[in-house]
Backbone as CSV, one residue per row, in Angstrom:
resi,resn,N_x,N_y,N_z,CA_x,CA_y,CA_z,C_x,C_y,C_z
1,PRO,74.451,108.354,102.672,73.913,108.400,101.264,73.324,106.928,100.557
2,PRO,72.998,107.174,99.503,72.546,105.582,98.887,74.145,105.087,98.123
3,PHE,74.014,104.032,97.940,75.200,103.019,97.584,74.796,103.477,96.215
4,ILE,75.804,104.061,95.153,76.016,104.410,93.918,77.021,103.572,93.511
5,ASN,77.278,103.224,92.132,78.543,102.859,91.914,78.964,103.975,91.013
6,ALA,80.054,104.538,91.187,80.389,105.583,90.894,82.035,105.457,91.225
7,TYR,82.956,105.544,90.230,84.831,105.157,90.461,84.741,106.887,90.183
8,GLY,86.764,106.738,90.678,87.382,107.974,90.241,87.496,107.421,88.903
9,ILE,88.307,106.136,88.499,88.728,106.027,87.123,88.743,104.386,87.436
10,ALA,88.227,104.060,86.208,87.617,102.382,86.084,88.322,101.544,84.979
11,PHE,88.982,100.852,84.785,90.392,99.702,83.990,88.939,99.162,83.110
12,THR,88.591,97.976,82.290,87.960,97.165,81.469,86.603,97.105,82.838
13,THR,85.360,97.989,82.015,83.758,97.690,83.160,83.363,96.925,82.123
14,ALA,83.137,96.459,81.064,82.497,95.574,80.137,82.238,93.987,80.710
15,GLU,81.485,93.980,82.264,81.484,92.819,82.247,80.094,92.079,81.257
16,ASN,80.598,90.659,80.858,79.506,89.861,80.576,79.390,90.187,78.895
17,ALA,80.359,90.400,78.200,80.348,90.902,77.413,80.975,89.993,76.631
18,SER,80.492,89.889,75.015,80.833,88.405,74.720,82.545,88.411,74.019
19,ALA,83.223,89.290,73.704,84.219,90.491,73.408,84.794,91.591,74.903
20,PHE,85.718,90.532,75.324,85.731,91.467,76.514,86.841,92.614,76.479
21,PRO,87.204,93.544,76.537,88.198,94.189,76.231,89.054,94.046,77.333
22,GLN,90.293,93.471,77.452,90.729,94.025,78.833,91.742,94.594,78.957
23,SER,92.125,95.127,79.793,92.917,96.802,80.099,94.298,96.112,80.156
24,LYS,95.305,96.491,79.522,96.445,96.201,79.477,97.407,97.191,79.212
25,ASN,98.814,97.219,79.910,99.786,98.339,79.973,98.613,99.991,79.967
26,CYS,98.233,99.731,81.442,97.729,101.693,81.086,97.766,102.024,82.665
27,SER,98.638,103.477,82.813,99.104,103.885,83.928,97.938,104.764,84.443
28,ALA,97.664,104.626,85.233,96.919,106.199,86.131,97.883,106.849,87.134
29,VAL,98.793,107.566,86.597,99.834,108.742,87.027,98.630,110.552,87.630
30,GLY,99.751,110.818,88.689,99.058,112.002,89.193,97.989,112.178,89.068
31,ASN,96.796,111.752,89.248,96.000,112.465,89.528,95.323,113.159,91.172
32,THR,93.905,113.316,91.090,93.354,113.509,92.349,92.082,112.941,92.533
33,ILE,91.610,111.906,93.292,90.326,111.340,93.365,90.286,111.721,94.431
34,GLU,88.461,112.610,94.997,88.023,112.896,96.026,86.853,112.709,96.254
35,ASN,86.256,112.510,97.422,84.605,112.082,97.655,83.813,111.205,97.030
36,ILE,84.603,109.906,97.276,83.704,108.808,96.865,83.374,107.595,97.831
37,PRO,82.374,108.280,98.167,82.329,107.240,99.803,81.138,106.256,99.377
38,THR,80.579,105.576,98.865,80.658,104.707,98.612,81.313,103.161,97.647
39,TRP,82.599,104.545,97.043,82.791,103.192,95.476,84.566,103.210,95.957
40,GLU,84.765,102.525,94.773,86.456,102.685,94.760,86.667,104.425,94.101
41,ALA,88.124,104.210,94.716,88.295,105.668,93.652,88.939,105.031,91.910
42,ILE,89.908,103.804,91.792,90.758,103.353,90.904,90.034,101.763,91.389
43,ASP,89.960,101.390,90.179,89.555,99.923,90.147,89.819,99.164,88.775
44,THR,90.383,97.815,89.041,91.429,97.466,87.848,90.366,96.343,87.365
45,HIS,89.218,95.910,87.671,88.856,95.191,86.929,89.497,93.680,85.831
46,GLY,90.374,93.474,86.752,90.659,92.339,86.117,92.233,92.892,84.756
47,GLY,92.764,93.748,84.840,92.989,94.676,84.320,94.434,93.905,83.986
48,LYS,95.708,93.611,83.465,97.171,93.627,83.159,98.473,94.319,83.046
49,ASP,99.136,94.292,83.600,100.405,95.777,83.286,100.029,96.651,84.235
50,LEU,99.180,97.194,84.652,99.078,97.988,84.834,99.975,99.063,86.643
51,LEU,100.097,100.857,86.127,100.832,101.437,87.200,100.207,102.778,87.620
52,ILE,99.717,102.034,89.009,99.176,103.820,89.424,99.758,103.931,90.805
53,ALA,99.990,105.374,89.922,101.207,106.037,90.742,101.065,107.411,91.282
54,ASN,101.676,107.779,92.158,101.813,109.068,92.683,100.025,109.941,92.516
55,ASN,99.406,109.586,92.990,97.858,110.041,92.945,97.372,110.194,94.315
56,ARG,96.788,111.573,94.489,96.355,111.450,95.296,94.604,111.017,96.022
57,ILE,94.544,109.995,96.550,93.205,109.514,97.050,92.614,109.725,97.960
58,ARG,91.503,110.738,98.184,90.937,111.093,99.507,89.070,111.168,99.526
59,ASP,89.031,110.410,101.047,87.774,110.220,101.504,87.085,109.372,99.486
60,CYS,88.008,108.494,100.214,86.924,107.444,98.865,87.395,106.276,100.110
61,MET,85.931,105.358,99.524,85.576,103.826,100.195,86.543,103.569,100.224
62,ILE,87.230,103.247,99.206,88.186,102.195,98.705,89.371,102.902,98.216
63,GLY,90.493,102.967,98.582,91.646,103.979,97.397,91.925,103.103,96.087
64,VAL,91.908,101.554,96.255,92.300,101.154,94.846,91.989,100.060,94.980
65,TYR,91.491,99.111,94.586,90.948,97.333,94.183,91.327,97.322,93.321
66,ILE,92.156,96.342,93.503,92.793,95.721,92.547,91.976,94.275,92.659
67,GLY,90.976,94.105,91.381,90.448,92.988,91.641,89.714,92.524,90.480
68,ALA,89.449,91.245,90.494,89.105,90.734,88.827,87.928,91.350,88.147
69,SER,88.146,90.941,87.388,86.794,90.791,86.377,85.619,89.826,86.904
70,ARG,84.166,90.390,85.881,83.363,89.302,86.427,82.491,89.023,85.713
71,GLY,81.675,87.839,85.751,81.039,87.776,84.702,81.793,86.555,83.651
72,THR,80.808,86.328,82.211,80.855,85.139,81.711,82.405,85.452,81.142
73,ASN,83.293,86.238,80.648,84.660,86.157,80.485,85.501,86.581,81.557
74,ALA,84.912,86.427,83.103,86.422,86.938,84.337,87.824,86.397,83.983
75,SER,88.299,87.729,84.273,90.190,87.566,84.194,90.274,87.953,85.346
76,ASN,91.519,87.254,85.491,92.172,87.900,87.129,92.624,89.096,86.776
77,ALA,92.976,89.734,87.676,94.495,90.753,87.429,95.712,90.389,87.616
78,ASP,96.630,91.195,87.615,98.520,90.590,86.842,99.322,91.317,86.701
79,ASN,100.048,91.561,87.451,101.560,92.620,87.186,100.785,94.458,87.213
80,VAL,100.537,94.428,89.003,99.736,95.846,89.219,100.484,96.151,90.224
81,ARG,101.090,97.557,89.544,102.283,98.165,90.653,101.127,98.906,91.516
82,VAL,101.224,99.505,92.586,100.614,100.448,93.272,101.729,101.193,93.925
83,ILE,102.448,102.585,93.651,103.498,103.185,93.961,103.144,104.446,93.918
84,GLY,103.399,105.441,95.445,103.854,107.028,95.633,102.690,107.592,95.550
85,ASN,101.509,106.610,96.223,100.507,107.070,96.306,99.986,107.976,97.361
86,HIS,99.241,108.478,97.951,98.703,109.204,99.126,97.440,109.426,99.080
87,PHE,97.430,108.334,100.222,95.837,108.130,100.200,95.074,109.075,101.929
88,SER,94.173,109.231,101.945,93.764,109.914,103.509,91.961,109.670,103.558
89,ARG,91.546,109.611,104.391,90.407,109.200,104.958,89.997,109.535,105.793
90,LYS,88.700,110.127,106.660,88.391,109.972,108.029,87.482,109.929,108.408
91,SER,86.460,109.667,107.482,85.357,108.414,108.080,85.774,107.018,108.807
92,PRO,84.906,107.003,109.680,85.274,105.487,110.716,84.780,104.288,109.778
93,LEU,84.233,104.058,108.756,83.527,103.312,107.690,84.287,103.846,106.891
94,SER,86.026,103.800,106.796,86.799,103.685,105.693,87.327,102.491,105.129
95,ASN,86.874,101.752,104.093,87.558,100.479,103.993,88.783,100.000,103.540
96,ALA,89.632,99.218,102.672,91.339,99.686,102.575,91.869,100.574,101.456
97,ALA,92.830,101.116,101.953,93.237,101.985,100.824,93.689,101.214,99.875
98,VAL,94.410,100.129,99.886,94.551,98.795,98.892,94.138,97.849,99.216
99,LEU,92.680,96.980,98.605,92.524,95.828,98.039,92.809,95.546,97.440
100,LEU,93.480,94.025,97.785,94.338,93.523,96.341,93.367,92.149,96.803
101,ASN,92.341,91.977,95.953,91.706,90.742,95.392,91.281,90.014,94.291
102,PRO,92.198,90.177,93.944,92.954,89.581,92.498,91.700,88.728,90.965
103,THR,91.438,88.129,92.115,90.300,86.428,91.683,89.617,86.669,91.990
104,THR,88.811,86.080,91.398,87.024,85.810,91.651,87.536,84.306,91.981
105,GLN,86.036,83.300,92.578,86.435,82.087,93.042,86.021,81.412,91.712
106,ALA,84.953,81.691,90.611,85.276,81.219,89.434,86.180,80.885,89.191
107,VAL,86.988,82.032,88.630,88.270,82.025,87.960,88.981,80.649,88.281
108,VAL,89.321,80.822,90.207,90.470,80.138,90.523,89.919,78.644,90.523
109,ASP,88.812,78.363,90.483,88.051,76.842,89.979,88.163,76.597,88.910
110,ALA,88.011,77.573,87.860,88.235,76.796,86.320,89.988,77.324,86.219
111,SER,90.607,78.125,86.207,91.633,77.842,86.127,93.166,77.191,86.954
112,GLY,92.459,77.246,88.393,93.802,76.801,88.742,94.988,77.630,89.762
113,ARG,94.548,79.017,88.997,95.132,80.077,89.484,94.835,81.083,89.779
114,THR,95.784,81.919,90.725,95.173,83.355,91.044,95.771,84.190,90.504
115,GLY,95.781,85.785,90.907,96.130,86.637,90.301,97.363,86.845,90.508
116,GLU,98.550,87.076,90.259,99.825,87.304,90.393,100.744,88.451,89.790
117,ASN,101.522,88.514,90.658,102.996,89.820,90.507,102.063,91.118,90.862
118,PHE,102.276,91.684,92.692,101.596,92.878,92.722,102.572,93.869,93.380
119,VAL,103.279,94.768,93.865,103.569,95.591,94.366,102.672,96.446,94.450
120,ILE,103.086,97.231,95.901,102.574,98.143,96.563,103.746,98.690,97.707
121,CYS,104.205,99.726,96.669,105.255,99.995,97.936,105.082,101.597,97.904
122,ASP,105.869,102.342,98.629,105.712,103.651,98.903,104.582,104.951,99.020
123,ASN,103.854,104.181,99.287,102.513,105.140,99.794,102.592,105.644,101.431
124,VAL,101.514,106.313,101.334,101.513,107.197,102.701,100.051,106.806,102.445
125,ILE,99.820,106.523,104.185,97.991,106.000,103.859,98.038,105.856,105.066
126,ASP,96.840,107.047,105.149,96.343,107.925,106.928,94.603,107.740,107.394
127,GLY,94.507,106.689,107.923,92.831,106.360,108.172,91.856,105.617,107.242
128,TYR,92.609,104.675,106.848,92.339,103.377,106.040,92.073,102.405,107.627
129,GLY,91.079,101.254,107.374,91.128,99.711,107.620,89.458,100.443,108.432
130,VAL,89.510,99.120,108.356,87.906,98.977,109.787,87.941,98.059,110.260
131,ASN,87.683,97.471,111.421,86.460,96.058,111.700,85.281,96.142,111.474
132,GLN,84.663,94.930,111.341,83.150,95.017,110.949,82.651,95.870,109.440
133,ALA,83.997,95.853,109.134,83.130,96.240,107.160,81.769,96.457,107.083
134,ALA,80.881,97.239,106.820,79.379,97.514,105.478,80.043,96.776,104.510
135,PHE,80.785,97.314,104.135,81.533,97.100,102.559,82.673,96.131,102.572
136,ASP,82.266,95.387,102.141,83.490,93.833,102.213,83.703,93.262,100.749
137,HIS,84.367,93.645,100.040,84.589,91.840,98.800,85.084,91.184,99.129
138,ASP,85.835,91.032,99.976,86.359,89.722,100.017,85.281,88.979,101.232
139,ASN,84.263,88.727,102.297,83.335,88.669,102.548,83.862,88.058,103.919
140,THR,85.396,89.546,104.687,86.097,88.906,105.836,85.124,89.784,106.866
141,LYS,85.892,89.946,108.040,84.804,91.025,109.223,86.322,92.055,109.096
142,ASN,87.380,91.763,108.969,88.527,92.914,109.168,89.251,93.401,107.519
143,THR,88.939,94.611,107.527,89.929,94.745,106.912,90.927,96.139,106.904
144,GLY,91.707,95.414,106.158,93.298,96.326,106.495,93.419,97.130,105.716
145,ALA,93.976,98.352,106.537,94.585,99.326,105.180,95.051,99.107,104.307
146,LEU,96.273,97.421,104.467,96.050,96.764,103.350,95.406,96.140,103.541
147,HIS,94.780,95.290,102.752,94.327,94.119,102.452,94.672,93.008,101.642
148,LEU,94.947,91.911,101.730,96.030,91.707,100.332,94.933,90.282,100.372
149,ALA,94.550,89.392,99.786,93.614,88.062,99.407,94.278,87.333,97.879
150,ARG,94.305,85.920,98.210,94.457,85.629,96.994,95.053,85.963,95.552
151,ALA,96.255,86.327,96.109,97.352,86.532,94.968,99.002,85.583,95.651
152,HIS,99.716,85.463,94.174,100.819,85.139,95.001,101.927,86.358,94.327
153,ASN,103.111,85.823,94.925,103.646,87.467,94.331,103.517,88.951,94.438
154,VAL,103.274,88.881,96.203,102.843,90.502,96.292,104.077,90.898,97.165
155,THR,104.645,92.252,96.749,105.859,93.202,97.711,104.817,94.373,97.795
156,ALA,105.146,94.401,99.374,104.390,95.611,99.799,105.641,96.171,100.857
157,CYS,106.205,97.227,100.652,107.277,97.913,100.772,107.181,98.926,101.205
158,ASN,107.851,99.563,102.527,107.748,100.879,102.488,106.706,102.060,102.343
159,ASN,105.464,101.341,102.620,105.096,101.903,103.442,104.229,103.085,104.748
160,VAL,104.310,103.698,104.808,103.679,104.393,105.724,102.202,104.230,106.285
161,ILE,102.086,104.056,107.157,100.205,103.299,108.094,100.341,103.842,108.968
162,LEU,99.279,105.460,108.937,98.651,105.954,109.768,97.480,106.069,110.286
163,ASN,97.381,106.257,111.705,95.723,105.998,112.125,94.453,104.809,111.009
164,SER,94.948,104.358,111.282,94.187,102.543,110.843,93.145,101.995,111.813
165,ASN,92.233,102.089,111.106,91.062,101.859,112.273,90.715,100.142,112.281
166,GLY,91.207,99.481,111.479,91.418,98.212,111.932,92.990,97.114,111.548
167,PHE,93.288,96.508,110.907,94.639,96.194,110.835,95.262,96.978,109.726
168,ALA,96.864,97.459,109.869,97.624,97.965,109.521,97.681,97.383,107.751
169,ILE,98.194,95.817,107.926,98.326,95.040,107.100,97.162,93.587,107.422
170,HIS,96.185,93.173,106.054,95.469,91.818,106.578,96.020,91.522,105.757
171,THR,96.201,90.012,105.761,96.158,89.157,104.640,94.978,87.779,104.796
172,ALA,94.478,87.444,103.295,92.697,86.633,103.752,93.340,85.732,102.605
173,LEU,92.983,84.318,102.658,92.584,83.521,101.659,91.492,83.836,100.838
């Protein structure tokens, strides 16, 4: 299929705006998101104080992308909790169930800090992770079912990871 920019749920999407609407204190709880083969089920776009809990995410390229916003008003993602979700994917090209890359290099260069305070706990992950990913935000060749990059104060606990196509948990700079 063609590469289509489609999300299940997207927080803060106005990149390159003169006034940046930062998503804060928002929740995505109890949703079912299915069949997004080339994009993310949920994307934070630099949001702060977000709760992503008890969702069912099936057959999406990336389950939850905790990423910075881009553009002239780039912003780090901070204080995001991903708790009690169920991720399942059958495709061998699946990427991460949770891809944590909360800071763009431009923000690191400008502020010297990275995204902070992330909790990824009590999730069930089946069939995510890939080696030699065709689509990879972090420009690494390997992606874990949990892919954790450029973040401080990360807790990943009590996750059940089944049938990972690559690393179960992968950390990167």
